[in-house]
PDB file of N, CA, C, O and CB in Angstrom:
ATOM      1  N   MET A   1     -24.766  12.229   7.856  1.00  0.00           N
ATOM      2  CA  MET A   1     -24.088  12.904   6.409  1.00  0.00           C
ATOM      3  C   MET A   1     -22.362  11.838   5.838  1.00  0.00           C
ATOM      4  O   MET A   1     -21.873  11.977   4.717  1.00  0.00           O
ATOM      5  CB  MET A   1     -23.514  15.094   6.995  1.00  0.00           C
ATOM      6  N   TYR A   2     -21.858  11.029   6.756  1.00  0.00           N
ATOM      7  CA  TYR A   2     -20.885  10.562   6.368  1.00  0.00           C
ATOM      8  C   TYR A   2     -21.598   9.025   5.576  1.00  0.00           C
ATOM      9  O   TYR A   2     -21.246   8.570   4.488  1.00  0.00           O
ATOM     10  CB  TYR A   2     -19.815  10.518   7.641  1.00  0.00           C
ATOM     11  N   ASN A   3     -22.454   8.567   6.314  1.00  0.00           N
ATOM     12  CA  ASN A   3     -23.326   7.200   5.182  1.00  0.00           C
ATOM     13  C   ASN A   3     -24.020   7.964   4.509  1.00  0.00           C
ATOM     14  O   ASN A   3     -24.942   7.152   4.430  1.00  0.00           O
ATOM     15  CB  ASN A   3     -24.486   5.894   5.843  1.00  0.00           C
ATOM     16  N   ILE A   4     -24.351   8.721   4.014  1.00  0.00           N
ATOM     17  CA  ILE A   4     -25.388   9.271   2.656  1.00  0.00           C
ATOM     18  C   ILE A   4     -24.087   9.699   1.666  1.00  0.00           C
ATOM     19  O   ILE A   4     -24.185   9.696   0.439  1.00  0.00           O
ATOM     20  CB  ILE A   4     -26.702  10.978   3.095  1.00  0.00           C
ATOM     21  N   ALA A   5     -23.056  10.007   2.272  1.00  0.00           N
ATOM     22  CA  ALA A   5     -22.129  10.154   1.417  1.00  0.00           C
ATOM     23  C   ALA A   5     -21.396   9.150   0.711  1.00  0.00           C
ATOM     24  O   ALA A   5     -21.117   9.074  -0.486  1.00  0.00           O
ATOM     25  CB  ALA A   5     -21.437  10.763   1.919  1.00  0.00           C
ATOM     26  N   TYR A   6     -21.091   8.258   1.840  1.00  0.00           N
ATOM     27  CA  TYR A   6     -20.109   7.353   1.396  1.00  0.00           C
ATOM     28  C   TYR A   6     -20.754   6.327  -0.005  1.00  0.00           C
ATOM     29  O   TYR A   6     -20.324   5.950  -1.095  1.00  0.00           O
ATOM     30  CB  TYR A   6     -19.674   6.426   2.828  1.00  0.00           C
ATOM     31  N   GLU A   7     -22.134   6.161   0.872  1.00  0.00           N
ATOM     32  CA  GLU A   7     -22.920   5.323  -0.312  1.00  0.00           C
ATOM     33  C   GLU A   7     -23.149   5.927  -1.555  1.00  0.00           C
ATOM     34  O   GLU A   7     -23.245   5.352  -2.639  1.00  0.00           O
ATOM     35  CB  GLU A   7     -24.267   4.932   0.077  1.00  0.00           C
ATOM     36  N   VAL A   8     -23.209   6.828  -1.382  1.00  0.00           N
ATOM     37  CA  VAL A   8     -23.516   7.656  -2.889  1.00  0.00           C
ATOM     38  C   VAL A   8     -21.835   7.833  -4.030  1.00  0.00           C
ATOM     39  O   VAL A   8     -21.623   8.060  -5.221  1.00  0.00           O
ATOM     40  CB  VAL A   8     -24.205   9.711  -2.285  1.00  0.00           C
ATOM     41  N   LEU A   9     -20.963   7.564  -2.778  1.00  0.00           N
ATOM     42  CA  LEU A   9     -19.870   7.575  -3.437  1.00  0.00           C
ATOM     43  C   LEU A   9     -19.588   6.251  -4.476  1.00  0.00           C
ATOM     44  O   LEU A   9     -19.209   6.255  -5.647  1.00  0.00           O
ATOM     45  CB  LEU A   9     -18.888   7.743  -2.405  1.00  0.00           C
ATOM     46  N   ASN A  10     -20.027   4.790  -3.310  1.00  0.00           N
ATOM     47  CA  ASN A  10     -20.538   3.466  -3.438  1.00  0.00           C
ATOM     48  C   ASN A  10     -20.921   3.525  -4.486  1.00  0.00           C
ATOM     49  O   ASN A  10     -20.041   3.236  -5.296  1.00  0.00           O
ATOM     50  CB  ASN A  10     -21.434   2.966  -2.631  1.00  0.00           C
ATOM     51  N   ILE A  11     -22.155   3.847  -5.061  1.00  0.00           N
ATOM     52  CA  ILE A  11     -23.323   3.380  -6.081  1.00  0.00           C
ATOM     53  C   ILE A  11     -22.935   3.942  -7.572  1.00  0.00           C
ATOM     54  O   ILE A  11     -23.077   3.412  -8.674  1.00  0.00           O
ATOM     55  CB  ILE A  11     -24.936   4.056  -5.578  1.00  0.00           C
ATOM     56  N   TYR A  12     -22.464   5.048  -7.243  1.00  0.00           N
ATOM     57  CA  TYR A  12     -21.696   5.547  -8.587  1.00  0.00           C
ATOM     58  C   TYR A  12     -20.304   5.287  -8.969  1.00  0.00           C
ATOM     59  O   TYR A  12     -19.789   5.834  -9.945  1.00  0.00           O
ATOM     60  CB  TYR A  12     -21.697   6.891  -8.623  1.00  0.00           C
ATOM     61  N   SER A  13     -19.640   4.387  -8.146  1.00  0.00           N
ATOM     62  CA  SER A  13     -17.968   3.958  -8.001  1.00  0.00           C
ATOM     63  C   SER A  13     -17.306   5.383  -8.795  1.00  0.00           C
ATOM     64  O   SER A  13     -16.915   5.548  -9.950  1.00  0.00           O
ATOM     65  CB  SER A  13     -17.454   2.114  -9.043  1.00  0.00           C
ATOM     66  N   THR A  14     -17.410   6.705  -7.102  1.00  0.00           N
ATOM     67  CA  THR A  14     -16.726   7.450  -7.795  1.00  0.00           C
ATOM     68  C   THR A  14     -15.201   7.500  -6.977  1.00  0.00           C
ATOM     69  O   THR A  14     -14.178   8.067  -7.362  1.00  0.00           O
ATOM     70  CB  THR A  14     -17.538   8.788  -7.989  1.00  0.00           C
ATOM     71  N   LEU A  15     -15.407   6.737  -5.762  1.00  0.00           N
ATOM     72  CA  LEU A  15     -13.344   6.396  -5.001  1.00  0.00           C
ATOM     73  C   LEU A  15     -12.810   5.393  -6.214  1.00  0.00           C
ATOM     74  O   LEU A  15     -13.446   4.384  -6.521  1.00  0.00           O
ATOM     75  CB  LEU A  15     -13.146   5.050  -2.812  1.00  0.00           C
ATOM     76  N   SER A  16     -11.766   5.719  -6.767  1.00  0.00           N
ATOM     77  CA  SER A  16     -10.725   4.495  -6.969  1.00  0.00           C
ATOM     78  C   SER A  16     -10.770   3.475  -6.328  1.00  0.00           C
ATOM     79  O   SER A  16     -11.242   3.469  -5.191  1.00  0.00           O
ATOM     80  CB  SER A  16      -9.531   4.734  -6.780  1.00  0.00           C
ATOM     81  N   GLU A  17     -10.352   2.532  -6.840  1.00  0.00           N
ATOM     82  CA  GLU A  17      -9.890   1.506  -5.751  1.00  0.00           C
ATOM     83  C   GLU A  17      -8.634   1.321  -5.148  1.00  0.00           C
ATOM     84  O   GLU A  17      -8.252   0.264  -4.647  1.00  0.00           O
ATOM     85  CB  GLU A  17     -10.063   0.389  -6.161  1.00  0.00           C
ATOM     86  N   LYS A  18      -7.877   2.574  -5.219  1.00  0.00           N
ATOM     87  CA  LYS A  18      -6.543   2.717  -4.257  1.00  0.00           C
ATOM     88  C   LYS A  18      -7.246   3.434  -3.344  1.00  0.00           C
ATOM     89  O   LYS A  18      -6.670   3.195  -2.282  1.00  0.00           O
ATOM     90  CB  LYS A  18      -5.080   3.514  -4.819  1.00  0.00           C
ATOM     91  N   GLU A  19      -8.010   4.057  -3.161  1.00  0.00           N
ATOM     92  CA  GLU A  19      -8.834   5.595  -2.241  1.00  0.00           C
ATOM     93  C   GLU A  19      -8.918   4.148  -0.508  1.00  0.00           C
ATOM     94  O   GLU A  19      -9.989   3.706  -0.091  1.00  0.00           O
ATOM     95  CB  GLU A  19     -11.585   6.464  -3.426  1.00  0.00           C
ATOM     96  N   PHE A  20      -7.949   3.885  -0.087  1.00  0.00           N
ATOM     97  CA  PHE A  20      -8.298   3.685   1.626  1.00  0.00           C
ATOM     98  C   PHE A  20      -8.348   3.949   2.365  1.00  0.00           C
ATOM     99  O   PHE A  20      -8.267   3.286   3.400  1.00  0.00           O
ATOM    100  CB  PHE A  20      -8.120   3.329   2.258  1.00  0.00           C
ATOM    101  N   GLY A  21      -8.625   5.882   2.150  1.00  0.00           N
ATOM    102  CA  GLY A  21      -9.085   6.300   3.467  1.00  0.00           C
ATOM    103  C   GLY A  21     -10.469   6.507   3.436  1.00  0.00           C
ATOM    104  O   GLY A  21     -10.682   7.442   4.208  1.00  0.00           O
ATOM    105  N   PHE A  22     -11.526   6.118   2.941  1.00  0.00           N
ATOM    106  CA  PHE A  22     -12.890   6.275   3.336  1.00  0.00           C
ATOM    107  C   PHE A  22     -13.797   4.722   3.499  1.00  0.00           C
ATOM    108  O   PHE A  22     -14.956   4.566   3.883  1.00  0.00           O
ATOM    109  CB  PHE A  22     -13.548   7.283   2.155  1.00  0.00           C
ATOM    110  N   ARG A  23     -12.823   3.726   3.067  1.00  0.00           N
ATOM    111  CA  ARG A  23     -13.484   2.542   3.009  1.00  0.00           C
ATOM    112  C   ARG A  23     -13.287   1.854   4.320  1.00  0.00           C
ATOM    113  O   ARG A  23     -12.263   1.793   5.001  1.00  0.00           O
ATOM    114  CB  ARG A  23     -13.038   1.745   1.866  1.00  0.00           C
ATOM    115  N   LYS A  24     -14.542   1.316   4.550  1.00  0.00           N
ATOM    116  CA  LYS A  24     -14.888   0.694   5.864  1.00  0.00           C
ATOM    117  C   LYS A  24     -13.680  -0.353   5.925  1.00  0.00           C
ATOM    118  O   LYS A  24     -13.045  -0.459   6.975  1.00  0.00           O
ATOM    119  CB  LYS A  24     -16.517  -0.031   5.929  1.00  0.00           C
ATOM    120  N   VAL A  25     -13.405  -1.019   4.960  1.00  0.00           N
ATOM    121  CA  VAL A  25     -13.111  -2.689   4.624  1.00  0.00           C
ATOM    122  C   VAL A  25     -11.876  -2.515   5.020  1.00  0.00           C
ATOM    123  O   VAL A  25     -11.244  -3.307   5.719  1.00  0.00           O
ATOM    124  CB  VAL A  25     -13.262  -3.421   2.988  1.00  0.00           C
ATOM    125  N   LEU A  26     -11.403  -1.252   4.497  1.00  0.00           N
ATOM    126  CA  LEU A  26      -9.720  -1.412   4.037  1.00  0.00           C
ATOM    127  C   LEU A  26      -9.156  -0.396   5.139  1.00  0.00           C
ATOM    128  O   LEU A  26      -9.492   0.771   5.341  1.00  0.00           O
ATOM    129  CB  LEU A  26      -9.238  -0.818   2.132  1.00  0.00           C
ATOM    130  N   SER A  27      -7.776  -1.529   6.084  1.00  0.00           N
ATOM    131  CA  SER A  27      -7.089  -1.053   6.614  1.00  0.00           C
ATOM    132  C   SER A  27      -5.684  -0.448   6.547  1.00  0.00           C
ATOM    133  O   SER A  27      -5.014  -0.761   5.563  1.00  0.00           O
ATOM    134  CB  SER A  27      -7.252  -1.570   7.098  1.00  0.00           C
ATOM    135  N   MET A  28      -5.174   0.327   7.401  1.00  0.00           N
ATOM    136  CA  MET A  28      -3.646   1.009   7.325  1.00  0.00           C
ATOM    137  C   MET A  28      -2.813  -0.835   6.493  1.00  0.00           C
ATOM    138  O   MET A  28      -2.085  -0.973   5.511  1.00  0.00           O
ATOM    139  CB  MET A  28      -2.816   1.690   9.705  1.00  0.00           C
ATOM    140  N   ASP A  29      -3.383  -1.881   7.464  1.00  0.00           N
ATOM    141  CA  ASP A  29      -2.499  -2.887   6.662  1.00  0.00           C
ATOM    142  C   ASP A  29      -2.380  -3.370   5.207  1.00  0.00           C
ATOM    143  O   ASP A  29      -1.512  -3.840   4.471  1.00  0.00           O
ATOM    144  CB  ASP A  29      -2.688  -3.890   7.173  1.00  0.00           C
ATOM    145  N   ILE A  30      -3.702  -3.018   5.151  1.00  0.00           N
ATOM    146  CA  ILE A  30      -3.960  -3.342   3.268  1.00  0.00           C
ATOM    147  C   ILE A  30      -3.164  -2.180   2.709  1.00  0.00           C
ATOM    148  O   ILE A  30      -2.411  -2.416   1.764  1.00  0.00           O
ATOM    149  CB  ILE A  30      -5.918  -3.196   2.525  1.00  0.00           C
ATOM    150  N   THR A  31      -3.252  -0.935   3.198  1.00  0.00           N
ATOM    151  CA  THR A  31      -2.348   0.248   2.644  1.00  0.00           C
ATOM    152  C   THR A  31      -0.989   0.200   2.511  1.00  0.00           C
ATOM    153  O   THR A  31      -0.302   0.986   1.858  1.00  0.00           O
ATOM    154  CB  THR A  31      -2.462   1.316   3.363  1.00  0.00           C
ATOM    155  N   LEU A  32      -0.670  -0.610   3.057  1.00  0.00           N
ATOM    156  CA  LEU A  32       0.901  -0.420   3.781  1.00  0.00           C
ATOM    157  C   LEU A  32       1.184  -1.753   2.756  1.00  0.00           C
ATOM    158  O   LEU A  32       2.254  -1.894   2.165  1.00  0.00           O
ATOM    159  CB  LEU A  32       1.192  -0.649   5.998  1.00  0.00           C
ATOM    160  N   TYR A  33       0.305  -2.490   2.671  1.00  0.00           N
ATOM    161  CA  TYR A  33       0.705  -4.011   1.468  1.00  0.00           C
ATOM    162  C   TYR A  33       0.529  -3.425   0.432  1.00  0.00           C
ATOM    163  O   TYR A  33       1.292  -3.879  -0.420  1.00  0.00           O
ATOM    164  CB  TYR A  33      -0.301  -5.556   1.366  1.00  0.00           C
ATOM    165  N   SER A  34      -0.025  -2.725   0.097  1.00  0.00           N
ATOM    166  CA  SER A  34      -0.646  -2.173  -1.547  1.00  0.00           C
ATOM    167  C   SER A  34       0.797  -1.592  -2.095  1.00  0.00           C
ATOM    168  O   SER A  34       1.348  -1.766  -3.182  1.00  0.00           O
ATOM    169  CB  SER A  34      -2.160  -0.593  -1.510  1.00  0.00           C
ATOM    170  N   PHE A  35       1.249  -0.752  -0.808  1.00  0.00           N
ATOM    171  CA  PHE A  35       2.457   0.595  -1.464  1.00  0.00           C
ATOM    172  C   PHE A  35       3.836  -0.706  -1.420  1.00  0.00           C
ATOM    173  O   PHE A  35       4.751  -0.685  -2.243  1.00  0.00           O
ATOM    174  CB  PHE A  35       2.861   2.620   0.138  1.00  0.00           C
ATOM    175  N   ALA A  36       3.728  -1.744  -0.326  1.00  0.00           N
ATOM    176  CA  ALA A  36       4.655  -2.478  -0.824  1.00  0.00           C
ATOM    177  C   ALA A  36       4.612  -3.400  -2.217  1.00  0.00           C
ATOM    178  O   ALA A  36       5.495  -3.223  -3.056  1.00  0.00           O
ATOM    179  CB  ALA A  36       4.877  -3.162   0.162  1.00  0.00           C
ATOM    180  N   VAL A  37       3.684  -4.275  -2.415  1.00  0.00           N
ATOM    181  CA  VAL A  37       3.917  -4.761  -4.101  1.00  0.00           C
ATOM    182  C   VAL A  37       4.203  -3.255  -4.654  1.00  0.00           C
ATOM    183  O   VAL A  37       5.354  -3.199  -5.087  1.00  0.00           O
ATOM    184  CB  VAL A  37       2.257  -5.645  -5.045  1.00  0.00           C
ATOM    185  N   GLU A  38       3.655  -2.278  -4.746  1.00  0.00           N
ATOM    186  CA  GLU A  38       3.731  -1.621  -5.639  1.00  0.00           C
ATOM    187  C   GLU A  38       5.093  -1.301  -5.810  1.00  0.00           C
ATOM    188  O   GLU A  38       5.461  -1.225  -6.982  1.00  0.00           O
ATOM    189  CB  GLU A  38       2.937  -0.719  -5.546  1.00  0.00           C
ATOM    190  N   ILE A  39       6.316  -0.998  -4.532  1.00  0.00           N
ATOM    191  CA  ILE A  39       7.720  -0.948  -4.909  1.00  0.00           C
ATOM    192  C   ILE A  39       8.411  -1.841  -5.649  1.00  0.00           C
ATOM    193  O   ILE A  39       9.098  -1.643  -6.650  1.00  0.00           O
ATOM    194  CB  ILE A  39       8.363  -0.889  -3.972  1.00  0.00           C
ATOM    195  N   ILE A  40       8.119  -3.050  -4.951  1.00  0.00           N
ATOM    196  CA  ILE A  40       8.827  -4.235  -4.933  1.00  0.00           C
ATOM    197  C   ILE A  40       8.365  -4.178  -6.930  1.00  0.00           C
ATOM    198  O   ILE A  40       9.289  -4.022  -7.728  1.00  0.00           O
ATOM    199  CB  ILE A  40       8.101  -5.759  -3.547  1.00  0.00           C
ATOM    200  N   TYR A  41       7.194  -4.297  -7.338  1.00  0.00           N
ATOM    201  CA  TYR A  41       7.096  -4.500  -8.783  1.00  0.00           C
ATOM    202  C   TYR A  41       7.706  -3.229  -9.626  1.00  0.00           C
ATOM    203  O   TYR A  41       8.223  -3.436 -10.723  1.00  0.00           O
ATOM    204  CB  TYR A  41       5.542  -4.742  -9.147  1.00  0.00           C
ATOM    205  N   ALA A  42       7.641  -2.141  -9.173  1.00  0.00           N
ATOM    206  CA  ALA A  42       8.708  -1.051  -9.694  1.00  0.00           C
ATOM    207  C   ALA A  42      10.380  -1.706 -10.207  1.00  0.00           C
ATOM    208  O   ALA A  42      10.977  -1.884 -11.269  1.00  0.00           O
ATOM    209  CB  ALA A  42       8.934   0.113  -8.244  1.00  0.00           C
ATOM    210  N   LEU A  43      10.708  -1.957  -8.380  1.00  0.00           N
ATOM    211  CA  LEU A  43      12.000  -2.020  -8.002  1.00  0.00           C
ATOM    212  C   LEU A  43      12.386  -3.441  -9.554  1.00  0.00           C
ATOM    213  O   LEU A  43      13.193  -3.243 -10.462  1.00  0.00           O
ATOM    214  CB  LEU A  43      12.155  -2.541  -5.893  1.00  0.00           C
ATOM    215  N   ASN A  44      11.496  -4.776  -9.374  1.00  0.00           N
ATOM    216  CA  ASN A  44      11.890  -5.906 -10.370  1.00  0.00           C
ATOM    217  C   ASN A  44      11.220  -5.483 -11.546  1.00  0.00           C
ATOM    218  O   ASN A  44      10.999  -6.468 -12.251  1.00  0.00           O
ATOM    219  CB  ASN A  44      11.457  -7.436  -9.955  1.00  0.00           C
ATOM    220  N   ASN A  45      10.678  -4.113 -12.206  1.00  0.00           N
ATOM    221  CA  ASN A  45      10.856  -4.029 -13.633  1.00  0.00           C
ATOM    222  C   ASN A  45      11.487  -3.183 -13.706  1.00  0.00           C
ATOM    223  O   ASN A  45      11.170  -2.819 -14.838  1.00  0.00           O
ATOM    224  CB  ASN A  45       9.916  -3.921 -14.460  1.00  0.00           C
ATOM    225  N   ASN A  46      12.694  -2.025 -13.168  1.00  0.00           N
ATOM    226  CA  ASN A  46      13.756  -1.533 -13.429  1.00  0.00           C
ATOM    227  C   ASN A  46      12.985   0.130 -13.928  1.00  0.00           C
ATOM    228  O   ASN A  46      13.461   1.004 -14.652  1.00  0.00           O
ATOM    229  CB  ASN A  46      14.666  -2.579 -14.559  1.00  0.00           C
ATOM    230  N   ILE A  47      11.498   0.078 -13.120  1.00  0.00           N
ATOM    231  CA  ILE A  47      10.543   1.041 -13.266  1.00  0.00           C
ATOM    232  C   ILE A  47      11.146   2.555 -12.186  1.00  0.00           C
ATOM    233  O   ILE A  47      11.274   2.503 -10.962  1.00  0.00           O
ATOM    234  CB  ILE A  47       8.939   0.219 -12.752  1.00  0.00           C
ATOM    235  N   HIS A  48      11.303   3.235 -12.668  1.00  0.00           N
ATOM    236  CA  HIS A  48      11.361   4.612 -11.683  1.00  0.00           C
ATOM    237  C   HIS A  48       9.656   5.069 -10.688  1.00  0.00           C
ATOM    238  O   HIS A  48       8.589   5.375 -11.222  1.00  0.00           O
ATOM    239  CB  HIS A  48      11.780   6.158 -13.045  1.00  0.00           C
ATOM    240  N   ASN A  49       9.889   4.983  -9.435  1.00  0.00           N
ATOM    241  CA  ASN A  49       8.774   4.712  -8.475  1.00  0.00           C
ATOM    242  C   ASN A  49       8.700   6.277  -7.324  1.00  0.00           C
ATOM    243  O   ASN A  49       9.663   6.781  -6.745  1.00  0.00           O
ATOM    244  CB  ASN A  49       9.237   3.005  -7.524  1.00  0.00           C
ATOM    245  N   TRP A  50       7.541   6.649  -7.290  1.00  0.00           N
ATOM    246  CA  TRP A  50       7.444   8.007  -6.517  1.00  0.00           C
ATOM    247  C   TRP A  50       6.634   7.763  -5.228  1.00  0.00           C
ATOM    248  O   TRP A  50       5.782   6.880  -5.131  1.00  0.00           O
ATOM    249  CB  TRP A  50       6.696   9.202  -7.428  1.00  0.00           C
ATOM    250  N   GLY A  51       6.867   8.349  -4.559  1.00  0.00           N
ATOM    251  CA  GLY A  51       6.112   7.727  -2.991  1.00  0.00           C
ATOM    252  C   GLY A  51       5.622   9.561  -2.511  1.00  0.00           C
ATOM    253  O   GLY A  51       6.444  10.459  -2.330  1.00  0.00           O
ATOM    254  N   LEU A  52       4.380   9.680  -2.420  1.00  0.00           N
ATOM    255  CA  LEU A  52       4.003  10.673  -1.558  1.00  0.00           C
ATOM    256  C   LEU A  52       3.346  10.427  -0.321  1.00  0.00           C
ATOM    257  O   LEU A  52       2.162  10.133  -0.479  1.00  0.00           O
ATOM    258  CB  LEU A  52       3.305  11.427  -2.172  1.00  0.00           C
ATOM    259  N   ILE A  53       3.744  10.453   0.891  1.00  0.00           N
ATOM    260  CA  ILE A  53       2.580  10.163   1.808  1.00  0.00           C
ATOM    261  C   ILE A  53       2.731  11.342   2.853  1.00  0.00           C
ATOM    262  O   ILE A  53       3.692  11.997   3.258  1.00  0.00           O
ATOM    263  CB  ILE A  53       2.643   8.570   2.539  1.00  0.00           C
ATOM    264  N   CYS A  54       1.701  11.334   3.053  1.00  0.00           N
ATOM    265  CA  CYS A  54       0.756  12.538   3.804  1.00  0.00           C
ATOM    266  C   CYS A  54       0.036  11.875   4.860  1.00  0.00           C
ATOM    267  O   CYS A  54      -0.872  11.066   4.667  1.00  0.00           O
ATOM    268  CB  CYS A  54      -0.422  13.314   2.788  1.00  0.00           C
ATOM    269  N   ASP A  55       0.529  12.294   6.136  1.00  0.00           N
ATOM    270  CA  ASP A  55       0.277  11.637   7.515  1.00  0.00           C
ATOM    271  C   ASP A  55      -1.014  12.999   7.912  1.00  0.00           C
ATOM    272  O   ASP A  55      -0.688  14.109   8.333  1.00  0.00           O
ATOM    273  CB  ASP A  55       2.078  11.508   8.777  1.00  0.00           C
ATOM    274  N   ASN A  56      -2.291  12.613   7.684  1.00  0.00           N
ATOM    275  CA  ASN A  56      -3.278  13.491   8.244  1.00  0.00           C
ATOM    276  C   ASN A  56      -4.058  12.915   9.545  1.00  0.00           C
ATOM    277  O   ASN A  56      -5.277  12.904   9.716  1.00  0.00           O
ATOM    278  CB  ASN A  56      -4.271  13.807   7.129  1.00  0.00           C
ATOM    279  N   ALA A  57      -3.195  12.507  10.293  1.00  0.00           N
ATOM    280  CA  ALA A  57      -3.761  12.373  11.965  1.00  0.00           C
ATOM    281  C   ALA A  57      -4.234  13.078  12.441  1.00  0.00           C
ATOM    282  O   ALA A  57      -5.363  12.864  12.881  1.00  0.00           O
ATOM    283  CB  ALA A  57      -3.103  12.221  12.927  1.00  0.00           C
ATOM    284  N   LYS A  58      -3.537  14.425  12.614  1.00  0.00           N
ATOM    285  CA  LYS A  58      -4.025  15.644  13.471  1.00  0.00           C
ATOM    286  C   LYS A  58      -5.148  16.250  12.269  1.00  0.00           C
ATOM    287  O   LYS A  58      -5.832  17.231  12.563  1.00  0.00           O
ATOM    288  CB  LYS A  58      -2.539  16.913  13.982  1.00  0.00           C
ATOM    289  N   ALA A  59      -5.226  15.879  11.497  1.00  0.00           N
ATOM    290  CA  ALA A  59      -5.874  16.617   9.977  1.00  0.00           C
ATOM    291  C   ALA A  59      -7.666  16.755  10.986  1.00  0.00           C
ATOM    292  O   ALA A  59      -8.327  17.694  10.543  1.00  0.00           O
ATOM    293  CB  ALA A  59      -5.828  14.995   7.850  1.00  0.00           C
ATOM    294  N   SER A  60      -8.166  16.209  11.803  1.00  0.00           N
ATOM    295  CA  SER A  60      -9.569  16.069  12.459  1.00  0.00           C
ATOM    296  C   SER A  60      -9.654  17.361  13.397  1.00  0.00           C
ATOM    297  O   SER A  60     -10.655  17.994  13.732  1.00  0.00           O
ATOM    298  CB  SER A  60      -9.750  14.558  13.387  1.00  0.00           C
ATOM    299  N   ASP A  61      -8.018  17.610  13.792  1.00  0.00           N
ATOM    300  CA  ASP A  61      -8.095  19.122  15.108  1.00  0.00           C
ATOM    301  C   ASP A  61      -8.444  20.335  14.522  1.00  0.00           C
ATOM    302  O   ASP A  61      -9.045  21.185  15.179  1.00  0.00           O
ATOM    303  CB  ASP A  61      -6.504  19.618  15.918  1.00  0.00           C
ATOM    304  N   CYS A  62      -8.082  20.537  13.173  1.00  0.00           N
ATOM    305  CA  CYS A  62      -8.691  21.480  12.446  1.00  0.00           C
ATOM    306  C   CYS A  62     -10.312  21.548  12.084  1.00  0.00           C
ATOM    307  O   CYS A  62     -10.752  22.518  11.468  1.00  0.00           O
ATOM    308  CB  CYS A  62      -7.989  21.422  11.362  1.00  0.00           C
ATOM    309  N   VAL A  63     -11.229  20.379  12.537  1.00  0.00           N
ATOM    310  CA  VAL A  63     -12.825  20.428  12.329  1.00  0.00           C
ATOM    311  C   VAL A  63     -13.145  21.436  12.848  1.00  0.00           C
ATOM    312  O   VAL A  63     -12.280  21.812  13.638  1.00  0.00           O
ATOM    313  CB  VAL A  63     -13.695  19.391  12.859  1.00  0.00           C
ATOM    314  N   ASN A  64     -14.413  22.397  12.759  1.00  0.00           N
ATOM    315  CA  ASN A  64     -14.934  22.812  13.615  1.00  0.00           C
ATOM    316  C   ASN A  64     -16.146  21.737  13.615  1.00  0.00           C
ATOM    317  O   ASN A  64     -16.872  21.378  12.688  1.00  0.00           O
ATOM    318  CB  ASN A  64     -15.111  24.234  13.480  1.00  0.00           C
ATOM    319  N   HIS A  65     -16.120  21.408  14.758  1.00  0.00           N
ATOM    320  CA  HIS A  65     -16.966  19.916  15.373  1.00  0.00           C
ATOM    321  C   HIS A  65     -18.525  20.778  15.837  1.00  0.00           C
ATOM    322  O   HIS A  65     -19.580  20.145  15.860  1.00  0.00           O
ATOM    323  CB  HIS A  65     -15.893  18.932  17.251  1.00  0.00           C
ATOM    324  N   ASP A  66     -18.472  22.218  16.172  1.00  0.00           N
ATOM    325  CA  ASP A  66     -19.624  22.720  16.115  1.00  0.00           C
ATOM    326  C   ASP A  66     -20.349  22.767  15.039  1.00  0.00           C
ATOM    327  O   ASP A  66     -21.552  22.857  15.282  1.00  0.00           O
ATOM    328  CB  ASP A  66     -19.573  23.678  16.484  1.00  0.00           C
ATOM    329  N   ILE A  67     -20.050  22.737  13.880  1.00  0.00           N
ATOM    330  CA  ILE A  67     -20.918  23.124  12.891  1.00  0.00           C
ATOM    331  C   ILE A  67     -21.380  21.669  12.331  1.00  0.00           C
ATOM    332  O   ILE A  67     -22.186  21.592  11.404  1.00  0.00           O
ATOM    333  CB  ILE A  67     -20.197  24.147  11.792  1.00  0.00           C
TER     334      ILE A  67
END
């Protein structure tokens, strides 16, 4: 199911280029680098910058794996 959904999302370019969670080639390193670049850009240009970080590491524990 994952592979089909992933393929459809890629065919129709549904995922944002900033979406790192479901992409096979994008790792946490790239996520952190991208976040740091955005912060540095905002600081250098006197732009207010907000960040929201959600840790969903245990999210899969809430999934019913029997279905």
